[in-house]
C-alpha positions as CSV (number, residue, x, y, z in Angstrom):
1,X,19.4,-23.3,28.1
2,X,22.5,-21.8,26.5
3,X,22.5,-19.0,24.0
4,X,23.9,-21.5,21.4
5,X,21.1,-24.0,22.1
6,X,18.4,-21.1,22.1
7,X,19.7,-19.7,18.9
8,X,19.6,-23.1,17.3
9,X,16.0,-23.8,18.4
10,X,14.8,-20.3,17.2
11,X,16.5,-20.9,13.8
12,X,14.9,-24.2,13.4
13,X,11.5,-23.0,14.3
14,X,11.7,-20.1,11.8
15,X,12.9,-22.4,9.0
16,X,10.1,-24.7,9.7
17,X,7.6,-21.9,9.6
18,X,9.0,-20.7,6.4
19,X,8.5,-24.2,4.9
20,X,4.9,-23.9,6.1
21,X,4.5,-20.5,4.2
22,X,5.7,-22.2,1.0
23,X,3.2,-25.0,1.5
24,X,0.5,-22.4,2.1
25,X,1.6,-20.6,-1.2
26,X,1.2,-23.7,-3.1
27,X,-2.3,-24.3,-1.7
28,X,-3.2,-20.9,-2.7
29,X,-2.1,-21.5,-6.3
30,X,-4.2,-24.6,-6.4
31,X,-7.3,-22.8,-5.2
32,X,-6.7,-20.2,-7.8
33,X,-6.5,-22.9,-10.6
34,X,-9.7,-24.4,-9.3
35,X,-11.5,-21.0,-9.3
36,X,-10.3,-20.1,-12.8
37,X,-10.8,-23.6,-14.4
38,X,-13.1,-24.3,-17.3
39,X,-15.2,-26.6,-15.2
40,X,-18.4,-24.8,-14.0
41,X,-19.7,-21.5,-14.7
42,X,-19.4,-19.2,-11.7
43,X,-16.9,-18.2,-8.9
44,X,-16.5,-21.1,-6.6
45,X,-17.7,-20.0,-3.2
46,X,-16.0,-22.8,-1.3
47,X,-12.7,-22.1,-3.2
48,X,-13.0,-18.4,-2.4
49,X,-13.7,-19.0,1.4
50,X,-10.6,-21.3,1.5
51,X,-8.4,-18.8,-0.4
52,X,-9.3,-16.1,2.1
53,X,-8.8,-18.5,5.1
54,X,-5.3,-19.4,3.8
55,X,-4.3,-15.8,3.5
56,X,-5.3,-15.3,7.1
57,X,-3.3,-18.3,8.2
58,X,-0.4,-17.1,6.2
59,X,-0.4,-13.8,8.0
60,X,-0.9,-15.4,11.4
61,X,2.2,-17.6,10.7
62,X,4.0,-14.4,9.7
63,X,3.2,-12.7,12.9
64,X,4.7,-15.5,14.8
65,X,7.9,-15.2,12.8
66,X,8.1,-11.7,13.5
67,X,7.5,-12.1,17.2
68,X,10.3,-14.6,17.3
69,X,12.7,-12.3,15.5
70,X,11.8,-9.5,17.9
71,X,12.5,-11.5,20.9
72,X,15.6,-13.3,19.6
73,X,18.5,-13.4,22.0
74,X,20.9,-10.6,22.0
75,X,23.6,-11.0,19.4
76,X,21.7,-13.7,17.6
77,X,21.3,-13.6,13.8
78,X,20.3,-16.2,11.2
79,X,21.1,-15.0,7.7
80,X,18.2,-15.1,5.3
81,X,15.6,-16.3,7.9
82,X,12.4,-14.6,8.3
83,X,12.1,-13.0,4.8
84,X,8.8,-14.8,4.1
85,X,7.3,-13.1,7.1
86,X,8.4,-9.7,5.8
87,X,6.8,-10.4,2.5
88,X,3.4,-11.3,3.8
89,X,2.8,-9.9,7.2
90,X,1.0,-6.7,7.8
91,X,2.4,-4.6,10.8
92,X,0.2,-4.8,13.9
93,X,-0.7,-1.1,13.6
94,X,-1.2,-0.9,9.9
95,X,-2.2,-4.3,8.5
96,X,-1.2,-5.0,4.9
97,X,2.2,-3.4,5.1
98,X,5.3,-5.2,4.8
99,X,7.7,-4.1,7.6
100,X,11.5,-4.4,7.4
101,X,13.0,-7.1,9.8
102,X,13.1,-5.7,13.2
103,X,16.6,-5.0,14.6
104,X,17.9,-7.6,17.0
105,X,18.7,-6.5,20.6
106,X,22.1,-5.0,20.9
107,X,22.2,-4.1,17.0
108,X,20.0,-1.0,17.0
109,X,21.3,2.3,15.9
110,X,20.2,5.5,17.6
111,X,17.0,6.8,16.0
112,X,16.5,10.3,14.8
113,X,14.1,12.4,16.9
114,X,10.4,12.4,15.7
115,X,9.8,15.4,13.5
116,X,6.6,17.5,14.6
117,X,5.1,18.0,11.2
118,X,2.4,20.3,12.5
119,X,5.2,22.5,13.9
120,X,7.2,22.2,10.6
121,X,4.1,23.5,8.6
122,X,3.5,26.2,11.3
123,X,7.1,27.5,10.7
124,X,6.0,28.1,7.2
125,X,2.8,29.9,8.3
126,X,0.6,26.9,7.3
127,X,-2.2,25.8,9.5
128,X,-3.7,22.4,9.5
129,X,-7.4,22.7,9.4
130,X,-8.3,19.0,9.4
131,X,-6.5,15.6,9.7
132,X,-7.9,12.3,8.5
133,X,-9.3,10.4,11.4
134,X,-9.1,6.6,11.9
135,X,-12.2,4.7,11.1
136,X,-13.4,1.0,11.3
137,X,-12.9,0.9,7.5
138,X,-9.1,1.5,7.6
139,X,-7.9,-2.1,8.2
140,X,-10.0,-3.6,5.2
141,X,-9.3,-0.7,3.1
142,X,-5.6,-0.8,3.7
143,X,-5.4,-4.5,2.9
144,X,-7.2,-4.0,-0.4
145,X,-5.2,-1.0,-1.4
146,X,-2.0,-2.9,-0.7
147,X,-3.2,-5.8,-2.9
148,X,-4.4,-3.4,-5.6
149,X,-1.1,-1.5,-5.6
150,X,1.1,-4.5,-5.6
151,X,-0.6,-6.1,-8.5
152,X,-1.7,-3.0,-10.4
153,X,-0.3,-4.0,-13.8
154,X,-2.9,-6.9,-13.7
155,X,-5.7,-5.2,-11.7
156,X,-5.7,-1.9,-13.5
157,X,-8.5,-2.6,-16.0
158,X,-10.9,-3.8,-13.2
159,X,-9.9,-0.8,-11.1
160,X,-10.7,1.6,-14.0
161,X,-14.1,0.0,-14.6
162,X,-15.0,0.3,-10.9
163,X,-13.8,3.9,-10.9
164,X,-16.0,4.8,-14.0
165,X,-18.9,3.3,-12.1
166,X,-18.5,5.2,-8.9
167,X,-17.8,8.4,-10.8
168,X,-21.4,8.3,-12.3
169,X,-21.0,5.7,-15.2
170,X,-23.1,2.6,-15.7
171,X,-20.4,0.1,-16.0
172,X,-21.3,-3.1,-14.3
173,X,-18.9,-5.7,-15.8
174,X,-15.3,-6.2,-16.7
175,X,-14.3,-8.7,-19.4
176,X,-11.7,-11.3,-18.7
177,X,-11.8,-12.9,-22.0
178,X,-8.3,-14.0,-23.2
179,X,-6.6,-13.4,-19.9
180,X,-4.4,-16.1,-18.1
181,X,-5.9,-18.0,-15.3
182,X,-3.4,-16.4,-12.8
183,X,-4.6,-12.9,-13.9
184,X,-8.3,-13.8,-13.5
185,X,-7.5,-15.3,-10.0
186,X,-6.0,-12.0,-9.0
187,X,-8.9,-10.1,-10.2
188,X,-11.3,-12.4,-8.5
189,X,-9.3,-12.1,-5.2
190,X,-9.6,-8.4,-5.3
191,X,-13.2,-8.7,-6.1
192,X,-13.7,-11.1,-3.3
193,X,-11.9,-8.8,-0.8
194,X,-14.0,-5.8,-1.6
195,X,-17.1,-7.9,-1.4
196,X,-16.3,-9.5,1.8
197,X,-15.8,-6.1,3.5
198,X,-18.9,-4.6,2.0
199,X,-17.2,-2.3,-0.5
200,X,-19.0,-4.2,-3.4
201,X,-22.6,-5.2,-2.6
202,X,-22.3,-7.7,-5.5
203,X,-19.5,-9.5,-7.1
204,X,-19.6,-12.5,-9.4
205,X,-17.3,-14.2,-11.9
206,X,-19.2,-15.9,-14.7
207,X,-16.7,-18.3,-16.4
208,X,-19.0,-19.1,-19.3
209,X,-19.3,-15.5,-20.3
210,X,-15.7,-14.7,-19.3
211,X,-16.6,-11.6,-17.3
212,X,-16.7,-10.1,-13.9
213,X,-19.9,-8.4,-12.7
214,X,-20.0,-6.1,-9.7
215,X,-22.0,-3.4,-7.9
216,X,-20.2,-1.0,-5.6
217,X,-21.9,0.0,-2.3
218,X,-23.6,3.4,-2.5
219,X,-21.4,5.1,0.2
220,X,-19.2,8.1,-0.2
221,X,-16.3,6.4,1.6
222,X,-16.4,3.5,-0.8
223,X,-16.7,6.0,-3.8
224,X,-13.5,7.8,-2.5
225,X,-11.6,4.6,-2.2
226,X,-12.4,3.3,-5.5
227,X,-12.1,6.7,-7.4
228,X,-8.5,7.2,-6.1
229,X,-8.3,7.2,-2.3
230,X,-6.7,3.6,-2.5
231,X,-3.6,5.0,-4.1
232,X,-3.0,7.4,-1.1
233,X,-3.3,4.5,1.3
234,X,-1.0,2.4,-0.8
235,X,1.7,5.2,-1.0
236,X,1.3,6.0,2.6
237,X,2.0,2.2,3.4
238,X,5.1,2.4,1.2
239,X,6.4,5.5,3.0
240,X,5.9,4.1,6.5
241,X,7.5,0.8,5.5
242,X,10.6,2.8,4.6
243,X,10.5,4.8,7.7
244,X,10.6,1.6,9.7
245,X,13.4,0.2,7.5
246,X,15.6,3.2,8.3
247,X,14.7,3.1,12.0
248,X,12.3,5.9,12.3
249,X,11.0,6.0,16.0
250,X,7.2,6.5,15.2
251,X,6.2,6.2,11.6
252,X,2.6,6.9,12.5
253,X,3.3,10.3,13.7
254,X,5.9,11.0,11.0
255,X,3.3,10.7,8.2
256,X,0.3,12.9,7.5
257,X,-2.4,11.6,4.9
258,X,-5.0,13.9,3.4
259,X,-4.1,17.0,5.6
260,X,-6.5,19.9,4.8
261,X,-4.5,23.2,5.1
262,X,-4.7,27.0,5.2
263,X,-1.9,28.7,3.4
264,X,-0.3,31.9,4.4
265,X,-2.4,33.9,1.9
266,X,-5.6,32.3,3.4
267,X,-6.3,29.9,0.6
268,X,-7.2,26.3,1.2
269,X,-5.1,23.4,0.2
270,X,-4.7,19.7,0.7
271,X,-1.6,17.5,0.8
272,X,-2.1,13.8,0.0
273,X,1.0,12.9,2.0
274,X,3.7,14.6,4.0
275,X,6.3,12.6,5.8
276,X,9.5,13.4,7.6
277,X,12.5,11.3,8.7
278,X,14.0,14.4,10.3
279,X,14.1,18.2,10.0
280,X,16.1,18.0,6.7
281,X,14.4,15.0,5.2
282,X,10.8,16.0,4.6
283,X,8.7,14.4,1.8
284,X,5.6,15.5,0.0
285,X,3.8,13.3,-2.5
286,X,0.4,13.8,-4.4
287,X,-1.3,10.9,-5.9
288,X,-3.4,10.9,-9.0
289,X,-5.4,8.1,-10.7
290,X,-6.7,10.4,-13.4
291,X,-6.2,13.9,-14.9
292,X,-3.1,15.4,-13.3
293,X,-2.1,18.1,-15.8
294,X,-4.5,20.7,-14.3
295,X,-2.7,20.5,-11.0
296,X,0.8,21.2,-12.2
297,X,0.7,25.0,-11.7
298,X,-1.0,24.7,-8.4
299,X,1.5,22.3,-7.0
300,X,4.5,24.3,-8.4
301,X,3.3,27.5,-6.7
302,X,2.5,25.7,-3.3
303,X,6.1,24.4,-3.3
304,X,7.9,27.5,-4.4
305,X,6.0,29.8,-2.1
306,X,5.6,27.7,1.1
307,X,6.8,24.0,1.3
308,X,10.1,24.8,-0.5
309,X,11.1,21.2,-1.0
310,X,13.6,20.1,-3.5
311,X,12.5,18.0,-6.5
312,X,14.1,14.8,-4.9
313,X,11.5,15.1,-2.0
314,X,8.4,16.3,-3.8
315,X,6.7,14.0,-6.1
316,X,3.4,13.2,-8.1
317,X,2.4,9.7,-8.3
318,X,0.5,8.5,-11.4
319,X,-1.3,5.2,-12.3
320,X,-0.8,6.2,-16.0
321,X,2.4,5.3,-17.7
322,X,4.3,8.1,-19.4
323,X,7.3,8.0,-21.7
324,X,10.7,9.1,-20.2
325,X,10.4,12.2,-22.2
326,X,7.0,13.0,-21.0
327,X,7.9,12.3,-17.3
328,X,11.0,14.6,-17.7
329,X,8.8,17.4,-19.1
330,X,6.1,17.0,-16.5
331,X,8.8,17.1,-13.7
332,X,10.5,20.2,-15.1
333,X,7.0,22.2,-15.4
334,X,5.9,21.0,-11.9
335,X,9.2,21.3,-10.2
336,X,8.4,17.8,-8.7
337,X,9.3,14.3,-9.6
338,X,6.5,12.8,-11.6
339,X,6.5,9.0,-11.6
340,X,4.4,5.8,-12.0
341,X,3.3,4.2,-8.9
342,X,5.9,1.4,-9.8
343,X,8.7,3.9,-9.0
344,X,7.4,5.2,-5.6
345,X,9.4,2.7,-3.5
346,X,12.8,3.7,-5.0
347,X,12.0,7.4,-4.8
348,X,11.1,7.3,-1.1
349,X,14.1,5.3,-0.4
350,X,16.4,7.9,-2.1
351,X,14.5,10.8,-0.4
352,X,15.3,9.3,3.1
353,X,19.0,8.6,2.3
């Protein structure tokens, strides 16, 4: 088969798969409407199971699309084909992330060498005491974090209620009265995800009472995730996505999450995220879902004395929204860029330019 014939076949298959993605999306919306309709009083278990199954099918189709793109003939390019896969597929090593389209054979640019972050820290007389290790919870936690971060404007009330509960409160329900059906659907999808993987031992949507009831699992790892750990995972996914987009050779080695450190003066410290594209483009981000003001002085000192990163590559990510004036003041006082999570993607992109 000639290159032209192969290209036509690959493009046809990809376009058919994208049509299938659109059809799956329509089915998902119909299930959300069923779940949030006024008929019946509780979360529809059958619709919930179907919704989750559709999401799995959508991701499987996306993996096929990415595979076709990766093995496309040298020099082949179909403009605009494959974006649906980019939007829904998690990368094989970090589910839940949306990678950039892989470079086609013959079009790749030379990648920068992998930066040894432990060595970069050692050059500043900083010792790594402990790195976060992989666990069996990572895949489920990464997927839930990506969903929560991508839809945070809608999911924030439910997230805050769960955080209060695992932080010692007695909250057990979240009102959805007056919310649009699509918003309720997103809340129920998050609750179902957390329930299916065991993070919530109980989850129920009572339509008649217009509320969601829940019970988090009494486990420190779940507590850490719901009280703020999800934001670190979400930001980490965004950083790895950008590293892939710009052609980084090994994004997993080029990102450190939750590194516990010993500083030159012997003090302990912890960095939520350190990442590097090359020796001159190193990025530091701290993630806060609650009080952040008490950390400003500590971060300023850490950066001035040891990390020595410019404000364009050192940031504090917040879930609370501040006015432009307040963000400017916080950035000036911390010597870092203070931003809402909605601005992280743009910040990371500029940091790696």
